[in-house]
N, C-alpha and C positions, 0 to 999 in steps of 0.2 A: 503495500500498501504506498503510495509516494503523497508524501502533503507539506506544502510550504508553508509560506505564510500566506502567502493569494488564495490557496487553493481553501486555507478554514473556515468549515464557516463562520459564522458572525465576526471574519476580521471585518476591522476598517483599513485594512493595507491597502487596498488597493483603490480606497477613495481620499486616501490622506496622499498616500506616495504616488499622483498621477504623468504623465510623461513630463508637462512641464518645471515640476518639483525639481529633479536633478539638477539642471544649467540653472535655477534658482541657488540650491544650495551653492553649486560650484559658484556663481559671479559673489555670494555675501557674505560666504565663511572664507575667512583670511584668518592664518595660524600662523603667518609670520610674518614681518615687514619687510617689501621688498629691497628696501637700502641698507641691509643687515653691514653690516661692516666686517665680522667675523666672519664670512660666510666660507662654507668648504662647496665648492664649485662641485668636486668628485664625487660625492654625495645626491646621487637624483634628488635625492626624500629628504633634502635639509631643511624643508620651508614644514614639514610637517615629523620632521627624529624626535625633536623630544614629548609629540603629541602621542606619539608613536611607543618609546622609549613609558612614558607614562600608562599607557593602557598597557604595555605586558607585565610591568610592574602589579599594577592591578590585578589584572590577571589571572600571573601568579600567587598574589597573596590570597585571593576571594576563591580561585575552584582549588578542590581536593580531591585527586582521584579515587574512588572507589574500587570495590571490585566487577562491577559493572559498568566497566568500557569497552567500546566495538571501532575499531578498525578498519574503515572503509578500502579493502582492497582495490579499489574499481576506480577509474578515474575517468572525466570529460575532456571531448576531445577540444580544446578550445585554438578557435583559429584567427584569433583578433591578434592586434602586436606590442608587444611591450616590448622597451629598449633595456629588459633585465635578461638578463643570459643565465638560466640555469638545467644545470647536468639531471638529466634522471636516465642512468643507464637500466633502469628497471624497469621506463613506462611502458603501460601495456599497449599506449595510443601512442600516436608516431603521426 
């Protein structure tokens, strides 16, 4: 049984997250000053690095693994483009 946020009964997700919402979020959400003096231009995520570090620390502090963890061994083929390189020799979809 496949279930996502948009398919759950009573979910307001499709109402809240319309087609125009992601561009609007991208337009108004700024995590870093563009004129920052101490910018590491080799880090492609420099604008949101502090936010990612904060989220990772919070997730690690709050999430406790119990005996009921399931690992999904399948992958969904992605045809988009990313500027990040990731080497996955055991990846089932290429």
